[in-house]
LOZAMAR-435633 format. One line per 5 residues: their letters; for each residue x, y, z of N, C-alpha, C. Coordinates in steps of 0.2 Angstrom, whole numbers, plus 2048, in hexadecimal, padded with zeros to 3 digits. Example, Ala and Ser with C-alpha at 12.3 -4.5 7.8 and 13.67 -1.06 7.14 Angstrom:
2
as = 842/7E4/827/83E/7EA/827/842/7F0/827 ~ 840/7F5/823/844/7FB/824/840/800/827
This chain:
342
mivgi = 803/7FB/800/800/800/800/807/805/800 ~ 804/80B/7FB/808/811/7F9/803/816/7FB ~ 802/81B/7FE/7FF/81F/803/803/828/801 ~ 800/82A/7FD/801/832/7FB/7FE/835/801 ~ 800/83C/804/7FF/83F/80A/7FF/847/808
daqlg = 7FA/84A/808/7FB/851/804/7FF/855/80D ~ 806/857/809/809/859/80E/80A/861/80F ~ 806/864/809/809/86B/807/807/870/80D ~ 802/86F/812/805/875/818/809/874/81D ~ 80F/86E/819/815/86D/81D/819/871/81A
vgtat = 817/875/815/81C/878/810/81C/881/814 ~ 823/882/815/824/889/819/823/889/822 ~ 81F/88F/821/81E/88F/829/818/88A/82A ~ 819/884/82E/813/87F/82E/811/880/837 ~ 80B/881/836/807/882/83B/805/87C/83E
gigey = 7FD/87B/841/7FB/875/842/7FA/872/83E ~ 7F8/870/837/7F6/86E/835/7FB/86B/831 ~ 801/86D/82F/807/86D/82F/80A/868/832 ~ 80A/86A/837/810/866/83E/80C/85F/83E ~ 805/860/83C/803/857/83D/805/853/838
vrelv = 804/856/832/807/853/82C/80C/850/82C ~ 813/854/830/819/853/82F/819/84C/834 ~ 817/84F/83A/817/84A/840/813/842/83D ~ 80D/841/839/80C/83D/836/810/836/832 ~ 813/83A/82D/814/83A/828/81B/835/82D
talqa = 81F/839/831/824/835/834/822/830/837 ~ 81E/831/83C/81B/82B/840/818/825/83B ~ 816/826/835/813/820/831/818/81D/82E ~ 81F/820/82C/825/81D/829/827/819/830 ~ 828/81C/833/82B/819/83B/829/813/83B
cgedv = 823/811/83A/81F/80C/839/81D/807/834 ~ 821/80A/82F/823/804/82A/81D/806/826 ~ 81A/80B/825/814/80F/820/817/810/81A ~ 815/80E/814/818/811/80E/815/818/80B ~ 817/81D/80F/814/825/80E/818/829/80C
rplss = 814/82C/806/817/831/801/815/837/802 ~ 819/83C/807/816/841/806/816/846/801 ~ 811/84A/800/80F/84C/7F8/810/856/7F8 ~ 814/859/7F6/814/860/7F7/818/866/7F1 ~ 818/86B/7F2/81A/86F/7EC/81E/875/7EF
rrldp = 824/876/7EF/828/87B/7F1/825/882/7EE ~ 822/882/7E8/821/886/7E2/819/88B/7E4 ~ 817/888/7E8/811/887/7E9/80F/88C/7EF ~ 80F/891/7F2/80E/893/7F8/808/892/7FA ~ 807/88C/801/802/889/804/7FB/88E/805
wrfdr = 800/895/808/7FB/89C/80B/7F9/8A0/806 ~ 7F9/89E/800/7F5/8A3/7FC/7F1/89C/7F9 ~ 7E9/8A1/7F9/7E5/8A0/7F8/7E5/89B/7F0 ~ 7E5/8A0/7EB/7E4/89D/7E6/7EB/896/7E3 ~ 7EF/897/7E6/7F6/893/7E8/7F5/88C/7EC
rvlwd = 7EF/88E/7F0/7EC/888/7F4/7E6/884/7F0 ~ 7E3/887/7EC/7DD/884/7E8/7E2/881/7E2 ~ 7E5/883/7DF/7EB/880/7DA/7EE/87B/7DC ~ 7F0/879/7E3/7F4/874/7E5/7EE/86F/7E6 ~ 7E9/86E/7EB/7E3/86B/7EC/7E0/868/7E5
qaalp = 7E0/86B/7E0/7DB/86A/7DC/7DE/868/7D5 ~ 7E4/869/7D4/7E8/868/7CE/7EE/862/7D0 ~ 7F4/865/7D2/7F9/864/7D5/7FA/85F/7D9 ~ 7F5/85C/7DD/7F4/858/7E3/7F2/853/7E1 ~ 7ED/852/7DD/7EC/84C/7D9/7F3/84B/7D4
laarr = 7F5/84D/7CF/7FA/84C/7CA/7FF/84A/7D0 ~ 802/84B/7D5/809/849/7D9/805/844/7DD ~ 7FF/843/7DF/7FF/83B/7DD/7FE/837/7DA ~ 7FC/838/7D4/7FD/832/7CD/804/834/7CC ~ 808/837/7CB/80E/836/7CA/812/831/7D0
arvdl = 811/832/7D7/814/82E/7DB/811/826/7DC ~ 80A/825/7D8/809/820/7D7/805/81B/7DF ~ 801/821/7E1/803/81D/7E6/7FA/81A/7E6 ~ 7F7/817/7EB/7F2/813/7ED/7ED/817/7EF ~ 7EE/81B/7F1/7E9/820/7F9/7EB/825/7F8
lhcas = 7E8/829/7F7/7E9/831/7F8/7E4/834/801 ~ 7EA/833/804/7E9/838/80D/7E8/83F/80B ~ 7E5/843/80C/7E3/84A/80B/7E2/84D/811 ~ 7E8/84E/814/7E8/84F/81D/7E7/858/81D ~ 7E4/85C/818/7E6/862/81C/7DF/866/81C
gtmpa = 7D9/861/81C/7D0/863/81A/7CE/866/815 ~ 7D4/865/80E/7D0/869/808/7D3/860/804 ~ 7CF/85F/7FF/7CD/85A/7FB/7CD/85D/7F3 ~ 7D1/858/7EF/7CE/85B/7E7/7CA/858/7E4 ~ 7C5/85B/7DF/7C0/858/7DC/7BF/853/7DA
lasvp = 7C6/852/7D6/7C6/84A/7D1/7CD/847/7D6 ~ 7CE/842/7D7/7D4/83C/7D7/7D3/838/7D2 ~ 7DA/833/7D2/7D9/82F/7CD/7DA/828/7D2 ~ 7DA/82A/7D9/7DB/824/7E0/7D6/825/7E4 ~ 7D5/81E/7E8/7D0/821/7EE/7D3/828/7F5
vvatv = 7D0/82A/7F6/7D2/831/7FA/7CD/82D/803 ~ 7D3/832/808/7D0/831/80E/7D1/838/80E ~ 7D0/839/814/7D1/842/816/7D1/842/81E ~ 7D5/846/821/7D5/847/826/7D1/84F/828 ~ 7CC/850/829/7C9/856/82B/7C8/858/833
hdvvw = 7CE/85F/836/7D0/85F/83B/7CA/863/840 ~ 7C6/865/83B/7BE/868/83C/7BB/86A/837 ~ 7B5/86F/839/7B2/873/835/7B2/87A/832 ~ 7B5/87C/836/7B5/884/83A/7B4/889/835 ~ 7B6/887/82D/7B1/88A/828/7A9/88B/828
lreqr = 7A8/886/82C/79F/885/82A/79D/887/830 ~ 7A1/889/836/79F/88C/83C/79E/893/83F ~ 7A6/894/83D/7A8/89A/840/7AC/8A2/83B ~ 7AE/89F/837/7B4/8A4/833/7AF/8A9/82F ~ 7AC/8AD/832/7A7/8B2/82F/7AB/8B8/82B
hakvy = 7B1/8B8/82F/7B6/8BF/830/7B8/8BE/827 ~ 7BA/8B7/827/7BF/8B4/820/7BA/8B9/818 ~ 7BE/8B7/814/7BA/8B8/80E/7B7/8B2/80B ~ 7B0/8B6/808/7AC/8B2/805/7AF/8AD/801 ~ 7B4/8AE/7FA/7B7/8A7/7F9/7BB/8A3/7FD
arwyf = 7BE/8A4/803/7C0/8A0/807/7BB/89D/80B ~ 7B5/89F/80F/7B2/89A/810/7AE/898/80D ~ 7AD/897/805/7A9/895/801/7AE/88B/801 ~ 7B5/88F/800/7BA/88A/7FC/7BB/883/802 ~ 7BD/888/806/7BE/885/80E/7B9/882/811
gsfsa = 7B1/884/80F/7AD/883/813/7A8/87E/810 ~ 7A2/880/80B/79F/87B/80A/7A1/877/802 ~ 7A6/87B/800/7A9/878/7FA/7AE/872/7FC ~ 7B1/872/801/7B3/86B/806/7B0/867/807 ~ 7AB/86A/80A/7A6/864/80F/7A3/861/80B
aryrh = 79F/863/802/79D/85F/7FC/7A3/85A/7FC ~ 7AB/85B/7FC/7AF/856/7F8/7B0/850/800 ~ 7AF/851/805/7AF/84E/80B/7AB/848/808 ~ 7A5/84A/805/7A2/844/805/7A3/83D/800 ~ 7A7/83E/7FC/7AB/83B/7F7/7B2/837/7FB
arlim = 7B3/839/801/7BA/837/803/7B8/82E/804 ~ 7BC/82B/804/7BB/824/807/7BB/822/80D ~ 7BD/825/811/7BD/825/819/7C0/82F/81A ~ 7BE/831/821/7C0/835/825/7C2/834/82B ~ 7C7/836/82B/7CA/838/833/7CB/83E/837
vdsef = 7C8/83F/83C/7C6/845/83F/7CA/845/847 ~ 7CA/84A/849/7CF/84C/84E/7CE/849/856 ~ 7C7/84B/856/7C2/84A/85D/7BC/849/85A ~ 7B7/845/861/7B1/845/860/7AD/84B/85F ~ 7B0/852/861/7AC/856/85D/7AB/859/859
srrel = 7B1/857/855/7B1/858/84D/7AD/853/848 ~ 7AE/84C/84C/7AB/848/847/7A2/849/848 ~ 7A0/84D/84F/799/851/84E/799/854/848 ~ 79B/85B/849/79E/860/845/79C/85D/83D ~ 79F/85B/83D/7A2/857/835/799/854/833
telar = 799/850/837/790/84E/835/78C/851/835 ~ 78B/856/83A/784/85A/839/785/85F/834 ~ 78C/864/834/78E/86A/82E/78F/865/828 ~ 793/862/826/795/85D/820/78F/858/81D ~ 78B/855/821/787/852/820/78B/84D/81C
vdpgr = 790/84A/822/795/846/81F/792/83F/823 ~ 792/837/820/791/834/823/793/82F/828 ~ 791/82F/82F/795/82E/834/799/828/833 ~ 796/822/831/79A/81D/830/79F/81E/82C ~ 7A0/822/829/7A8/822/824/7AC/828/827
vrivy = 7AB/828/82F/7B0/82E/831/7B3/82A/839 ~ 7BA/82A/83C/7BC/829/840/7C1/82D/843 ~ 7C1/82D/84B/7C5/831/84F/7CB/82F/851 ~ 7CF/832/84D/7D6/832/84E/7D9/838/852 ~ 7DC/838/858/7DE/83C/85D/7E5/83D/858
pgvse = 7E9/844/856/7EF/845/855/7F4/845/85A ~ 7FA/843/858/7FF/843/85E/801/84A/85F ~ 805/84A/863/80B/850/866/810/84C/866 ~ 814/852/862/81D/851/860/81F/84E/868 ~ 823/849/867/829/848/86C/82D/84B/870
afsrl = 82E/854/86D/833/859/86D/830/85C/875 ~ 826/85B/876/823/85C/87C/824/857/880 ~ 825/852/87E/825/84B/883/82E/84C/887 ~ 831/84E/882/836/84F/885/839/854/88B ~ 833/85A/888/836/862/88C/838/85F/892
erkpd = 83D/865/897/83F/866/89D/83A/86C/89D ~ 837/86A/8A3/835/872/8A6/83A/877/8AA ~ 839/87D/8A9/83D/880/8AE/839/88B/8AD ~ 833/888/8B1/830/88E/8B1/833/895/8B2 ~ 831/89A/8AF/834/89F/8B1/832/8A3/8B8
gdafa = 835/8A7/8BB/832/8AD/8C1/82E/8B0/8BE ~ 831/8B4/8B7/82E/8B8/8B5/827/8B5/8B2 ~ 822/8B3/8B6/81C/8AF/8B2/818/8B3/8AD ~ 81B/8AB/8A8/811/8B0/8A1/80E/8A9/8A0 ~ 808/8AA/89D/805/8A6/89A/806/8A7/894
lvagt = 804/8A0/88E/806/89E/88A/800/89B/885 ~ 800/8A1/87F/7FA/89E/87C/7FC/89C/874 ~ 7FC/896/873/7FD/896/86C/7F9/894/866 ~ 7FA/896/861/7F4/897/85C/7F3/89B/859 ~ 7F2/89B/851/7EE/8A1/84D/7EB/8A7/850
velrk = 7ED/8AB/850/7EA/8AF/857/7E4/8B4/851 ~ 7DE/8B0/851/7D9/8B1/84D/7D1/8AF/852 ~ 7CE/8B4/84F/7C6/8B5/855/7C6/8B1/858 ~ 7C2/8A7/855/7C2/8A0/859/7C4/8A0/85E ~ 7CB/8A3/85D/7D3/8A1/864/7D1/8A5/868
nfeva = 7CE/8AD/869/7CA/8AE/86D/7CF/8B1/874 ~ 7D6/8B3/870/7DC/8B5/876/7D7/8B9/879 ~ 7D4/8BE/878/7D1/8C4/87B/7CE/8C6/882 ~ 7CB/8BC/883/7C9/8BB/88A/7CF/8BC/88E ~ 7D7/8B7/88E/7DA/8B6/891/7DE/8BD/892
iralr = 7DF/8C3/88C/7E1/8C9/88E/7DB/8CC/892 ~ 7D4/8CD/893/7D1/8CF/897/7D4/8CF/89E ~ 7D2/8C6/8A0/7D4/8C3/8A4/7DB/8C5/8A7 ~ 7E1/8C9/8A5/7E7/8C9/8A7/7E6/8D2/8AD ~ 7E0/8D5/8AD/7E0/8DB/8B0/7E0/8D7/8B9
gvpnl = 7DD/8D2/8B8/7DE/8CF/8C0/7E3/8CB/8C2 ~ 7E8/8CA/8BC/7EF/8C7/8BD/7F4/8CE/8BD ~ 7F7/8D1/8C3/7FB/8D4/8C1/803/8D1/8C1 ~ 804/8CB/8C3/80A/8C7/8C3/80C/8C2/8BD ~ 808/8C4/8B7/809/8C0/8B4/80A/8C6/8AE
rlvsv = 80D/8C0/8A6/80B/8C3/89F/80A/8BD/89A ~ 806/8C0/895/803/8BC/890/809/8BC/88A ~ 80A/8B7/889/80F/8B6/882/80A/8B0/87D ~ 807/8B5/876/805/8B2/871/809/8B0/86C ~ 808/8A8/868/80C/8A6/863/808/8A4/85F
gpptp = 80B/8A8/857/804/8A3/853/805/8A8/84F ~ 804/8A8/847/801/8A8/840/7FD/8B1/844 ~ 7FE/8B7/842/7F7/8BC/844/7F2/8BB/83F ~ 7ED/8BF/841/7E8/8C1/83C/7E5/8C8/83C ~ 7E3/8CB/838/7DF/8D1/83A/7DE/8D2/844
yverc = 7DA/8CE/846/7D8/8CB/84C/7DC/8CE/851 ~ 7E4/8CE/84F/7EB/8D2/854/7E7/8D9/855 ~ 7E6/8DD/84F/7E5/8E2/854/7DF/8E5/857 ~ 7D9/8E0/858/7D4/8E1/85E/7D7/8DC/862 ~ 7DB/8D9/861/7DF/8D8/86B/7E2/8DD/86B
rdiar = 7E8/8DF/86A/7EB/8E4/86D/7E6/8EB/871 ~ 7E3/8EC/86B/7DB/8F3/86D/7D9/8F0/873 ~ 7D9/8EA/875/7D5/8E7/87C/7DB/8E8/881 ~ 7E0/8E6/87E/7E6/8E4/885/7E7/8ED/887 ~ 7E6/8F3/882/7E8/8F8/885/7E2/8FC/888
acgve = 7DB/8F9/887/7D6/8FC/88B/7D6/8F9/890 ~ 7D9/8F2/890/7D9/8F1/898/7DF/8F1/89C ~ 7E5/8F6/899/7EA/8F8/89C/7EE/8F4/89E ~ 7EF/8EE/899/7F5/8E7/899/7FA/8E9/895 ~ 7F8/8ED/892/7FC/8EA/88A/804/8EA/88A
ervei = 807/8ED/88F/80E/8EB/890/80F/8E3/892 ~ 809/8E0/895/80B/8D9/896/808/8D6/893 ~ 807/8D6/88B/801/8D4/884/808/8D1/882 ~ 80A/8CD/87F/810/8CD/87A/80D/8C6/875 ~ 80D/8CB/86F/80B/8C7/868/80F/8C5/864
rgyve = 814/8BE/864/819/8BE/862/818/8BC/85A ~ 814/8B9/857/814/8B6/852/816/8AF/84F ~ 814/8AE/84C/819/8A7/84A/81F/8A7/84D ~ 821/8A0/851/827/89F/852/828/898/84F ~ 82F/899/84E/834/893/84F/832/88C/853
raall = 833/885/851/832/880/857/835/881/85E ~ 83C/882/85B/841/883/862/83E/889/868 ~ 83B/88E/864/83A/893/869/834/892/86B ~ 82E/88F/868/829/88A/86A/82A/887/871 ~ 82E/883/86F/830/87D/876/833/883/87A
dlyar = 835/885/87B/83A/88A/880/833/88E/883 ~ 831/88F/880/828/894/884/826/890/888 ~ 825/889/885/821/884/888/825/883/88F ~ 82A/882/890/82F/880/892/82F/885/89B ~ 82C/88C/898/830/890/89D/828/892/8A1
aamvl = 823/892/89B/81E/896/89E/81A/895/8A3 ~ 815/897/8A7/814/894/8AD/80E/892/8AD ~ 80B/893/8A3/802/890/8A4/803/890/89F ~ 7FE/88D/89D/7FD/88C/892/7F3/88E/894 ~ 7F3/893/891/7EB/892/88F/7E9/893/889
mpsry = 7E2/890/886/7DF/88C/882/7D7/891/883 ~ 7D7/899/882/7D0/89A/882/7CB/899/87C ~ 7CE/894/878/7CA/894/871/7C3/893/870 ~ 7BF/896/86C/7B7/895/86B/7B6/88F/868 ~ 7BB/88C/863/7BA/887/85F/7C1/883/85E
egfgl = 7C1/87F/85E/7C8/879/85C/7C4/872/85B ~ 7C6/872/854/7C6/868/852/7C9/864/854 ~ 7D0/868/85B/7D4/860/860/7D8/867/865 ~ 7DA/86B/864/7DE/870/869/7E5/86D/86A ~ 7E9/86E/863/7EE/86C/864/7F4/86C/86B
gaaqa = 7F1/874/86D/7F6/878/870/7F3/874/876 ~ 7EE/873/879/7EC/870/87F/7F3/869/881 ~ 7F0/867/87C/7F4/85F/87B/7FB/85F/87D ~ 7FD/864/878/804/866/87A/807/868/882 ~ 802/86C/883/803/86F/88B/804/867/88F
lvagv = 7FE/862/88E/7FD/85C/892/805/859/890 ~ 806/85A/88D/80B/853/88B/813/857/88D ~ 812/85C/88D/819/862/88E/819/862/896 ~ 813/861/899/813/862/8A2/810/869/8A4 ~ 80C/86D/89F/80E/873/8A4/805/873/8A6
pllaa = 803/877/8A9/7FF/878/8AD/7FB/87D/8A8 ~ 7F3/87B/8A6/7F0/87A/8A2/7E9/87E/8A2 ~ 7E6/883/8A1/7E0/887/8A0/7DD/887/899 ~ 7D7/884/898/7D2/884/891/7CD/885/892 ~ 7CA/888/88C/7C3/887/88D/7BF/883/88C
rsssl = 7B8/883/890/7B3/87E/891/7AF/87E/889 ~ 7B4/87D/883/7B0/87D/87F/7B1/878/879 ~ 7B0/876/871/7B1/870/86E/7B4/86E/870 ~ 7B9/869/86C/7BC/866/86F/7C2/865/872 ~ 7C3/86A/876/7C6/86C/87D/7C2/869/884
vevap = 7BF/866/883/7BB/862/889/7BF/85C/889 ~ 7BF/859/882/7C1/854/882/7CA/852/882 ~ 7CE/857/884/7D5/858/884/7D8/85A/88A ~ 7D3/85F/88C/7D5/860/890/7D2/85F/898 ~ 7D7/85C/89F/7D2/85B/8A4/7CE/85E/8A7
aqall = 7CB/85E/8A9/7C3/860/8AC/7C4/866/8AF ~ 7CA/867/8B5/7C9/86B/8BA/7CF/871/8B5 ~ 7CF/86D/8B0/7D2/874/8AC/7D1/879/8A8 ~ 7C8/877/8A8/7C3/87B/8A2/7BF/880/8A6 ~ 7C1/887/8A1/7BC/88A/8A3/7B9/88F/89E
pvdda = 7B2/891/8A2/7AD/896/899/7B1/898/896 ~ 7AD/89A/890/7B2/89C/88A/7B3/8A3/88D ~ 7AF/8A7/88E/7B0/8AD/88E/7AE/8B1/894 ~ 7B1/8AE/89A/7AE/8B1/8A1/7B7/8B1/8A2 ~ 7B7/8BA/8A1/7BF/8BA/8A2/7C1/8BC/8A9
dawgq = 7BB/8BD/8B0/7BC/8BC/8B6/7BF/8B4/8B8 ~ 7BE/8AF/8B4/7BD/8AA/8B7/7C3/8A7/8B4 ~ 7C5/8AA/8AF/7CB/8AB/8AC/7D2/8AD/8B3 ~ 7CF/8B3/8B2/7D5/8B5/8B6/7D6/8B3/8C0 ~ 7CF/8B0/8C0/7D0/8AE/8C7/7D3/8A6/8C7
amrel = 7D4/8A3/8C2/7D7/89B/8BF/7DD/89D/8BD ~ 7E1/8A2/8BB/7E7/8A4/8BB/7EC/8A5/8C1 ~ 7E7/8AA/8C4/7EB/8AC/8CB/7EA/8A7/8D0 ~ 7E6/8A2/8D1/7E6/89C/8D5/7EB/899/8D2 ~ 7EC/897/8CC/7F2/892/8CA/7F9/897/8CC
leard = 7FA/89D/8CA/7FF/89E/8CE/802/89E/8D4 ~ 7FC/89F/8D9/7FC/89E/8DE/7FE/896/8E1 ~ 7FC/893/8DF/7FE/889/8DD/803/889/8D9 ~ 807/88C/8D8/80C/889/8D3/810/882/8D2 ~ 811/883/8D9/816/87C/8D9/811/875/8DB
erere = 80B/877/8DE/807/870/8DE/803/870/8D7 ~ 803/876/8D1/801/874/8CB/805/870/8C6 ~ 80B/872/8C9/810/86D/8C5/811/869/8C5 ~ 810/867/8CC/811/85E/8CD/80C/85B/8C9 ~ 806/85F/8CA/7FF/85B/8C6/801/85B/8C0
sthlr = 803/860/8BC/805/85E/8B5/809/859/8B3 ~ 80E/85A/8B7/813/855/8B7/810/84D/8B8 ~ 80C/84D/8BA/808/846/8BD/804/844/8B8 ~ 801/848/8B6/7FE/847/8AC/803/846/8A6 ~ 807/848/8A7/80B/846/8A1/80B/83F/89E
paare = 80D/839/8A4/80D/835/89F/806/833/89C ~ 802/833/89F/7FC/831/89B/7F9/835/893 ~ 7FC/83A/896/7FA/83F/88E/7FF/83C/887 ~ 806/83E/88B/80B/83C/885/807/832/882 ~ 805/82E/887/802/82A/884/7FB/82B/87E
rfswa = 7F7/82D/882/7F2/830/87F/7F5/835/877 ~ 7F7/839/877/7FA/83B/871/7FF/83A/86F ~ 802/833/86E/806/830/86B/808/830/863 ~ 80A/834/860/80A/832/858/80B/82C/858 ~ 80C/826/859/80F/820/857/809/81C/857
saaar = 803/81E/85D/7FC/81C/85D/7F9/81F/857 ~ 7F8/824/857/7F5/829/84F/7F5/825/84A ~ 7FE/825/848/7FD/821/842/7FE/819/842 ~ 7FC/817/846/7F8/811/847/7F0/80E/846 ~ 7F1/814/847/7E6/816/845/7E6/819/83F
vaacy = 7E9/81E/83D/7EA/81F/836/7EC/81A/831 ~ 7F0/817/832/7F1/80E/82D/7EE/80B/82C ~ 7E8/80A/833/7E2/808/833/7DC/809/82E ~ 7DD/80F/82F/7D7/812/82A/7D9/813/822 ~ 7DF/811/822/7E2/812/819/7DF/80C/817
realv = 7DE/805/81C/7DF/7FE/81A/7D7/7FE/819 ~ 7D4/7FE/81D/7CC/801/81F/7CC/803/818 ~ 7CD/80A/815/7C9/80C/80F/7CA/80A/80A ~ 7D0/804/80A/7D3/7FF/802/7CE/7FB/803 ~ 7CD/7F9/808/7CB/7F4/809/7C2/7F4/804
nr = 7C0/7FA/808/7BA/7FC/806/7BA/800/7FF ~ 7BA/7FD/7FA/7BB/7FF/7F4/7B3/7FE/7EF
């Protein structure tokens, strides 16, 4: 069995899905699967027209040239036509639910157009039970063709040695966009005078709204929005952070929360979407209640040593649950199921 996997979002600056593909390819190859990543460095995956050209023309052509038996579309989009059976990973259907601020053509392509393609996939993998419900409800996909496969977390987070800074900061990782709800952490900061916020992830116009809120709240000097950072810098921040915050309203999985658990960093997360599957119940907070977030952040700082011990205790189970070897085994089983059910 030769599987071609769409690795285009791993080209250049890889965010969550790009990292997912890179780690999955490595894990599949490590367990003996013949997986061939397909990508083109000539097509910028972050330009809409280049992304469409890749999805609909270059990817099917690359799969044909690689003579694959199965094509795994791992980035949430699929070609309208392919010469081999297709399986897809749908990380979320946020384009059908949340992204009202985006361009109309982007909402159509990543939303209703992609949803129609999913119905033609041989099998679909999702990152959580929440995403399975969203997919079957909003994209009208047959639930009998959907399999839940929790993604893994890079072993670099498992090996991380914690060394929290004396100058405490809370880390918020992920694209700075409206659904990530960074603003509730900024508002909460008013009640936590001995804490800084550090945001890492690609910016969107929502950044300016967050800066305005920080100024209005009088915490601008304690809010640092760094943008995208390389892996070494990200790991250093996880090692030194007093806590990781994930106040997002909508997550198909919540990679930042899983990374925090695997790295042994105290976590606070929104009681929303898939985060209720990933984060411990005691870490969950009301999505938009800044006062509740502020109180939880203060209490965590006041009991830092105890919370560090609790997070260390949770690490082994998190490492096992979010192992890439386990995820790769489940993905390989889905490949075989898709080929058997021709």
